N, C-alpha and C positions, 0 to 999 in steps of 0.2 A: 638182571637189570640194572642193578642199586651198582654194580660193577663199574658198568658205559659210563655210567652218569656220573659216577666220581673221574673216570679217566676223561671225560669231556669236561670239568669243572676245572681240573688242573691243567689239563692242556691250553684253555682259556686263560687262566691266572698266568701261566707261564710266557703266553703270547703278549699279554698284558706289560707283564713284567717285564720284557725284552723289549719293547716301544717305550716303555718310561723311560728305559737306559739309555737309548738311543736319543734321546732327546737332551743327554746331558752331551752328546759326541761332538766336537767344533766340526763346523763346514768345511768341505774344501774344493778344489777347484779343478779341472783339467782343460787347457786349451779354452774356450768359450764356454764348457760347461763347468756350471758352480752349483754345487750341493745345496741342499735347501735343510736348515733345521725339522727336525720330526720335533712336535709338539700336540700330543692329545689332547692336551686339556685348553687350547687355545681357540675353541670355542666357546667355551664357558669363562674364560678370565674375564675378569670387568676391563673392557676398554678403556683407556684415559680418555678424558674428555679433551675436546679440540676444536678450535673454531679457525685455525690457523689458514689461511690462502697459500697455494705454492709461491713459494719465493725462491727464485734462483737457486744456486746450489747450496751443497750442505757447508756449514757454518764452519770456517777457518781461519787461520792467521790473515787470509790473502783481504777477504770482505766481511764484512762488519755493517747490519743495519745503524749500531752505535756508535761508527767511527771508532778508528784506533782497530787493535789487536784483539783478539781475543783469547791470547795466550797468555799462561800464568795463573794469576790468580780466578777463581771459577766469576765469571761474567754474571749480570743478572738478569735476571729475567726479562726475556723481551715482552714489549706490551705491542701486541698484533692484535686488534680489533678484528673483531669478523669481517670479511669482505675488504678491507685495506690494503691494497698495496705498499710494502714499504719501500722507504729510499734503500740504496744500499752504498756504501761508503769504501772504496779502495784506496784511501788514503794512509790510511794505516798511523791515520793523526798528524800527517803532515799536513803543509800548506798545499790549498785547493782542493780540501776534504769538506765535509758538511760539518764539522765544529764548530766553526765560525759563524755560520748563520743559525745553527740551533743555540748557539751563547747569546745572539742577538736578540731571538726572539723569546728565551728564556727570562734575559734582564728587561724586555721592552717596558713593562711599568717604571721603570726607572728612569724614563726618558730617552732621547735621542732619537735618533731617524734610522730607519732600514729601507736601504735601497737595493732595488730587485730590476737588475736588466733581463729582458724575456725575447731573446732574438729565435726566429725564425721565419718559416715560408708564409704559403697564403694560408697556412689553417688558420695563423691566428692574425688573420689579417681583419685591417678596420676593429682593431681591439676587441674581437671576439675570443670566448674566453679569459683573455687577462684582463676586460673589464669587470668581470666578474669574481674571479680571484684576487682585483686589488680591491673590489667592494668588499668581499671577506673580510680579508686581511687586515684591511682597514677597523673594518667594525670589531674586531677582537685586540687590535695592538695598535689604534690611534691612528689618526692621519687623513687626509683630505686631497684633495686633489686629483684631476685624469692623469697627474704624470706628464711624460714628454709629450710634444706638440712639436711637428715639426714646422720650419720656418716657411712653407709653401705649400703648394700642390704636388700631385703625383698620384700615382697608381697606389690603392691602399690606406691611403693617409687620412682620407676621411673617418672620423669616429664620432658615434654618438654619445660621447662622453663629453664633448666639444665640439662648437660653433669654430671654425678658424677660416678666415678670408685675407688672402694677400693680393697684391697690388704691386706689378714693377717688379715682379721678383722670380727669376727665372732659376729653375731645379735642372739639379744634375745629380744623375744616380748611376749607380754602379752598373746597370744592365741594358745604359743607354752610351754610344756613345756620341762624341767623342766626351771621353772621361779620366779624369786626373785623379787618381788613386792616393796621391799624396796630400790631397785636401779635402779627402772624407774624411768623418766623423761616426760615431757610434750606430749612427742609422746609414752608413753607407751614400750618404748625401752630402752636396753642400748646394746652397741654395747662394746665388749673386744678385745684390740688387741691384735698382738705378735708382736714379735721383729721384726723389720722392715717392719711394716706395712704405708701402704700410703692412703690415698686420695686425688684424683685428680677432682677439679671442675673446670668447664670450660662453659661460657655462652654462650648461643642459640640467635637465631634471631626472636625465635618465638614469643615474644610480645617485643614490642620497650622499654619498660622501663627495662623488668628484663633482657635484653640485655647486662648490663654493672652494677656495684655496687660501691660505695664508702669506704663500712667499710666492713671488715669480721668478726664475734665472732664467736670464736670457745669455745664450750662448754664440759665441761668433770670433770671427778672426778678422785683422784688418791691417792692411800695409800702409792705409794713410790716416789722417786724423778723421774721426767719424764723430757727428754728433746725432743724439738717438733721444727720443721724444716721447715720453708715457703719457698715456692719458687714459683714465678709467675711476675706478672707485674711489674714495676718498684717502687721500693720502698716495696717489698714485699719480700724480701729475707731477711732471717736473723733465727738465731737459739735463743730459748728461754729455758732456765730452770725453772721449776717448783719445790717447795718442797710438802711433802705430808701438807694436809690438811681436814679441815673438812667442809664439803658442796662443792655445786658445784664452779668450778673456770672457768675463761674465759680468753682466747688469743685473743684479740681484733689488727687488723692492717686496719689501714686507709690508702687509695691509690687507686688514679681512677683503678678500675679492671676488666678484661673479664676472667681472669683464675687465679685459686691459687691451690697449691698441700701443704699438711703436709704429712711430715715422724716423725713417732716414732720409733727411733733406739731402744729403752731400752723399750719398753711397754712392761709391762705382765696383766693376768689376774687382776693383783690389780687396773688396770687403768680401769676406762669406760669413753668411748665415750657417746654422745647424738647427736652430730648435729653441723652444721653450719648457722650462721643467716648472708645472704648476703644482705644488704640494702642500702641505701642511708644515709647521716650522719644526714638526717631530711625527713619529709615527711613520707608518708604513709608505713609501713609494715607489711602484711597478712600472717602470718603461716600457712600452711596447716597440719593439725594432722588429718588425714586419718586414720581408721583400719577395712579392711575389715572383715565381719562378728559380728560386735561386735553392744551389744543393747546400749552401751553407760555408762550403770551403772557400768562399771570396772573401770571408771574415779576415781572411789572413792579411789580406792589404790591407786592413786600417794599422796606421803608422802607429808601431809601438808607444813613440813619445806623444801622440794625439792621446792615447790609453792613457799614457801616464798624466797628460792635463786634465782630463776628465775624474782619474783617480784623485786627484788634489783638488777638484772642484765640485766633486761630484762621486764620492767613491762608492762603489760597488759591494752590498754585502754577500748576494748571491747573484750568479749569471748563470743561467737556464741557454741552452743550444737543444731547440727540437726542429731537426731536418729530415728529409727522406721523402717526403712526396714525391721531390722531382728528380728522385733516383732509385725508386725501386721499381723493378719490373722483373715479369715471369723468368727472362732470360739472362739474367745476372748470375756470372759465376762467382765461384768463393775468390778469386785472383783478382775481378772488378770491385769485389765489396772491399778485399783487403786494401787495394788501391785507393779507393775513397777513403776508408778513413785512417789510411796514412797523411792524405792531404787534410781532415779534420784533427790530427795530432798538433800539426802546426798552427793551428784556430787554438787550441786549449793553449798550446805552450807559450803564445804570444799573447793571451790574455792572461797568465799568470806571470809575464813579466809586465804586463801592464797594470795589472790590480793584485799584487802580493796577496793582500789579505783574503782576497773573496774566496766564498764557496763556489764552485761548477760543479755543476751536475748536465749529464748527458739523458735527455727524454729521448726516448725511442719514437720511432716512427709510428703513428697513430695506425688503427686498423684502415686498409682501403680495399675493396671489394670492386671487381667487375664484372660485368654481364657476359656468359659464354653458351656454348650451345648445352653446356651442364649444367647451367645454372645463374645464379648470383653468388660470387664464392670469393673469398680472401685472394687475394694475387700470391702467385705461389712462391714471388720474393721477399712478402713482407716478414715473415717469421725469419728468413735468412740476415734480412738487414738486422731484425730487432736483435738476433745474435751477435753479429759484428758488431754493433753500437755498444753493446754490454762489454765486449772486448775492448774497443777504444777506451770506454770509460776507466777499465781494469789496468789497462797499457798506460795511461795517465795521470791515474794512482788521481781520480777524481768522484765525483757521486754519480749515480744510474737511476732513473725512473723508469717502469716499464711500463709506458703508457698503452701500448697495447694489449696488454693483460687486463689496466686498469678499465679500459672500456669494454671488453668482456672477451678477447680472444676473437680469435676467429671468426667471421663473419658478424663480428658485432656491428659495425657500420651498416651493416644490412637493416639490423637491428633498429638502430638511431634514426635511419630513414623512414622505416615504416611508423616508427613513433612520431613522424615530427621535428624531429631533433636534427636534423642533418639536410642537405642538397641532395635531389635525386643525382647528382654525379658520382654519388658513393666515396666523397675524397675528402668533401670539405662541411665540416657543422656547421650549424645557423647558431644565432645567440642564445636557444633554447637548450640546444647540446651541449654550447660550450659553458652554459650554468653548471650544467650536469659534470661534465667533466670537470671545473673547478673546481664544487664541492669535493670530487673525488682527491685531487691535486691536495687541495685543504687540509683533508682528512689523515693525508697520507704526513704533511707537513707535523699535525699535531701529533701524530705518533711518533715522528722523528726527536722531535722535542722534549715528548714523556723520557724516552729511551733515551736521550742525551742526559736529563736530568737525573735518570738513576742508575748513571754513571758518573756522577760528578756528586750522588749522596754522601 
């Protein structure tokens, strides 16, 4: 009996020893099969604490949330708060990447302006999401005013952050024919005034920081002599005369303001009005350039010369491109998605020419769900398009943010609707939902600034 027990003990000890030694063997692969390491102590080893959310692909020289590359010297530990989706930067430190914008935010307390252009479709129409992103950024980095206001009416141009009333001003929009793309500006519109045209702007109290402004910039172009009269708060009443000029001109008015009106007594179709930027003299300005029904690639028709004029007068530090709601569907093939992002490449390349200093970032399509026999679920094409948009950012060497993941991934729009944060079309946020997503974007920006600071320490 004792001999049998001893043999059993020796046999068990031998098996344990062999298994421990197997843990030292390297893994191998044959075809699609890959061996897994043997680790008898895996269940009792203390797991390293981690609150990191899924974040793209494995780190490498091609992509880094910090900007630049991760080769060479050991990179500092990333700041990755729980639940925060990080920006990715595919620029390897070159122009178009996120470093310029991170630097501007990091040095915001030293003064100066930080200008953001947010291009999108109906997802950000009427300042949804952008009014809250602007508000939280102005709260942290300074600034005031509702930023860009179109010079006339049109679908999606009404905003709760400003009351704008126009008279004798005709809208021309890229989605309506006839339209001369050579005359359009950043808002993909141009407005033609007639004699006696007026534009009246009055602040609202919808958001604290947009309820007043310190500087107004009217952007226009004219082929004839033009008289512009202004009236409003103190120091803003006057008459200004402009001659014909090549390129875009601007009338700047500086004073504390809550209202301002323009009149154009001798205007004609030879004058094009674009918009008015209502800002602080320093801090953050965030221009909402939404266009309902657009897939985004028509932005490539904005003349590069027009962009360069804007860069001289209103240089952007960050350009956000968020499109896809008018592209995504369940039947899209890889070839169709590839054709789409190839057209978007032209947009990004033109923006690089027009705003060579700007950081450019592709925001992925948000979640979109639809009702079917199987219930209410995310469109099958959403995840496909999200992946191709990341490829777009990678191939163009710019930034990327996965808004679909930020919302919560598949079926998250359904939850937003159930919680009263989105419309029952299961596509568009309401203002409550816009605030939720704006806060998430801001947290991602704060993490981006912190990681940039660590690389410059």
